[in-house]
N, C-alpha and C positions, 0 to 999 in steps of 0.2 A: 504494499500499499503506499509506504513512504517513498519507495523507488518510483512508483508511478506518479506521485505527487511532485517529486523532484523533476521527473522527465517532462511532465505537462504543467509545470508551474504557472506558465502564462494563462492557461485556461482556468486554473483554479483562482488566479489573481482576479481574472475577469468575473468569475463566479462570486467572489467575495463582495464585489460591488453590488450585484443583484441581491445577495443575501442581506447585506446591510440595509439596502433599500426596503426590503420586505420587513425586516425587523423594525426600522424607524418609522416607516409610513403605513405599515399594515398591522402587524402584530401588536406593536406597542399602543396604538390608539384603541385596539380591541380590548387590551388589558385594562387601559384607563376607563373605558366604557363600562366594563364589568365592575371595576372598583367604584366608580361614580354611582352606579345603580344601587349600591349598598350603602351609600352615605347620605347624610343630610347636608347637602353642599352649602358651604358658606365661602364668600369671597376671601375673607381673612385666612381661613384655614386651608383653602385650596382643596384639591381632590384628596390628597393623603392625609391632610390634617383635619378634615371635617369629621363630624360625629358619625360613628358606625351604627346604622340602624338595621342591618340585615336585609330581610325581604320585606321590609315595611313599604317600600316604594312600589313593589309589585302588588302588595295587598291593597294599597290605595288605588292602583290602577284597575285591578280586577273588580273592586267594590264600587268603582265610580259609576254614577248613573248614566253617564254618557258612553261608557266603554262598549256595551252591548250594541248600541246604535252605530258607533264609528267602526267597530269590527265588521258588522254586517255590511255597511256601506263600502268598506274597503274590499271585502271579499267580492261583493257583487260587481263593482267597478273593474276590479282586477280580472275577474273571470270573463266579463264582457270584452275587455281589451284583449285578453289572451285568445278567446274564441274568434273574435272579429279580426284580430290582427295577425294570427298565426298562419292561416291558409292563403290569404291573398298574395303575400310575397312568394310563396312556392309556386302558385299558378302563374304569377307574373313572370317569374324567373324562367319557367318552362316556355312560356310564350315568347319571351325575348330571346331565349337560346335557339328556338326553332325558326326565328326570322331568317330569311334568305339574304336580305339586303343588309350588309354590314353598316352602311351609312345610316340607314333608317333605325337600325338597332342602337347605334351610338347616339343618334338624336333623341330617341325615346328614352334611353337611360339618363341622359343629361336633364331632360324635362322632369323625369321622376325623381331624380336625386335633389333637385333645387329646394323643394319644401323642407327637407331635413336641415338645411342651413338657416331657415328662418327661426328666430327666437319665438318663444311662446307669446311674447307681447305682439309680434307681428301677426302670428296666427290668430290671436284673439282679435286683433284689429280687422283682419279679413272676415272672421266669423261675424263681427259686429256689422260690417258693411253689408253682408249678405243677409243676416237673420234679424237684425233689429227692426223695430216696428216701422221704421221709415227706410228699411233696406231694400235691396234689389228683389229678394224673394217676395216680399209683400207688394212691391210695385207690379210684379208679374201676376200675383193673385188679384190685385185690384184691377188690372187690365182685363182680366177675365170675369170681372164682376163679383169677385169673392171678398170677403171682409179680411182685414189685416189680422195677422196673428202675432202675438208677442212671444216669439220663440225663446227669447233669452230670460224671460221672467217665468217663475213657476217651475214645477217639477216635471211636467208632461214631456217636454222635449229635451231637457237638460242632458240626460244620459246619452241620448242619440247624438247630440251635437258634440258632446265631450269626447265620446268614443270615436265618432266619425272623423272629427278634426285630427285626433291623435293618429288614427290609422293613415289618414292622407299625408300627414307630415312624415311618417316613418316607413311607409310601405316601400318606397323606392330604395331607401338605404338598406332595408332588410333584405332586398334581393341580392345584394353583393355577395354575401356568403354563400347563397345558393348557386349563383352563377359561377363562382370560383370552383365549387364542387363539380358543377356540370362540365367545366372545361377539362377536368381530369378524367372524364369517361372517354374511353377509346372510340374514335370516329369509325373504326372498323366494325364495331358492334352495330352501329346504325346502318352502315353499308350492307353488312350481311343480312340485317333485318329487312332492308328494302328489296334485296335480291330474293328473299324468301316470300315477298309479297305482303310484308307487314305494313299497315297503314300508320298515319301519324299517331292516333290514339293508342294503337298497339305498341308502338315504339316507346311512347311515354310510360305505358303501363309496365312493360317487361324490361325496359333498359333504363329510362330516366329516373323513375321513382325508386327503383331498387338501388341505383347509384347514389341517390340522395338520401337513402334511409339513415345512414349513420349521422349525418349532419342534422337531419330533421329531429332525430331522438335527442341529439346533444342540445339543440336550441330549445326543444320542448322542456327537457329536464332543468335547463338553466332558468327558463321563464317561470316554471313552477317553483323553483327555489327562491325566486324573488317575488312570490305572489302577493305578499302583503305590502310590498313597495311598488307593485306594478301599477297601482291606481293613478300615479302621476301627480304628486303634490304640487310641483311647480305650475303645472297647467290648471289644477283645480283652484289654486289660490287666485288665479286670474278670472276664472270663469264663474266661480260660485258667488252667491249673493244671498241676502236674508230670506228671499222668497223660495229658494231651493236648498236651503241649509240642511233640511232634514234628510236629503238624499245625497248631498255633496260633501258633507263633512266626513273625512276619513282620518286614519291614524296619523298620517303625515301632517295634515292641517291642524289637528289637535295638538301634536307635539310642538308645532310651530307657535301656536298660541300659548301653550303651557311653558315651553322653554324660553321664548323670547319675550312673550307678553307679560307672563307672570314670574319669570326668572326661576322657574322650578326645573333646574338643570338635572337634578337627580331623577326626577319622575320621567323626564324626557329620555335619559339614559336607559331607564328600566324598560321603557317602550321599545327602544332600539334593540336591547338585548332580547326582548320577547320576539320581535320580528326576526332577528338573526337566528334564534333558536328554532322557530317554526320553519324558516327557510332551509336550515341545515337538515331538519327531520324530513322535509318534503323532497329534498335532493336525494337523500339516502334511500327513501322509499321508492321513489320514481326510478332511480337508477337500477334498483333491484328488480322492479317489475319489468323495466325495459330489457334487462339481461334475460329474464325468464321468457317473456313473451316474444320479443323481436330478435333476441340474441345479440343485441347491440347495446352498449352503455358507455358512460364516460370512463369507467375503469372496470 
């Protein structure tokens, strides 16, 4: 072992940089988060000098009258995002991959990627222009003699607009990983399938989708692992208002109010630990199921 380390010392030296990065910026913050979740934080005492309260912050969290509501809203919005946003990039990447014109494919990809670089503020501005009471959608409704609809107020259309705008923003960017996987499939398989008389749908079914299976399972497991944070706090903070508060308030927005608004940093840390623990459990369970059912997993 020592001889190998001496022989490849440059590689080990480079590995030390990555190791230090992981310790300082990944594992150390996780440790501080766990410690903070068990303290009654005070600015004078800091994380290590604050009073130790054990699981009191978790008890406060679970006994909160708002916890059940925000947990339900978080799971509902996250599941909607997962279901509505998981399959479109796969379908879109297959369609882009099968395009015969390289120029049109490149043009389509550029158009699809652009929304990803918009900030949520810009996305919200676009949604307002389209869906507010004096927006373009209502102008079209009025043109056909229909009454204006206040899409942005109330709960009826909130989830549809929230999830739909999120899918629109990220669908193009999500296709990149699938397109990268498709380029690794041997073109000879498609040529052989064409010679055997396989049509486009048959080629997708028997060549394209099996070739994408491993990356599809990987993305699904990772998305399920961050289920409680998939709701999209940054977007919801812009989109929600008092009229739709009962369906839009999620764990992330609650933590934002408690941590920054009321300076309850320990309670916010407890919520983050709860999210991380649930995410880890979901990743382990989903990976085990994927290995048994599909024969593919992260490890």
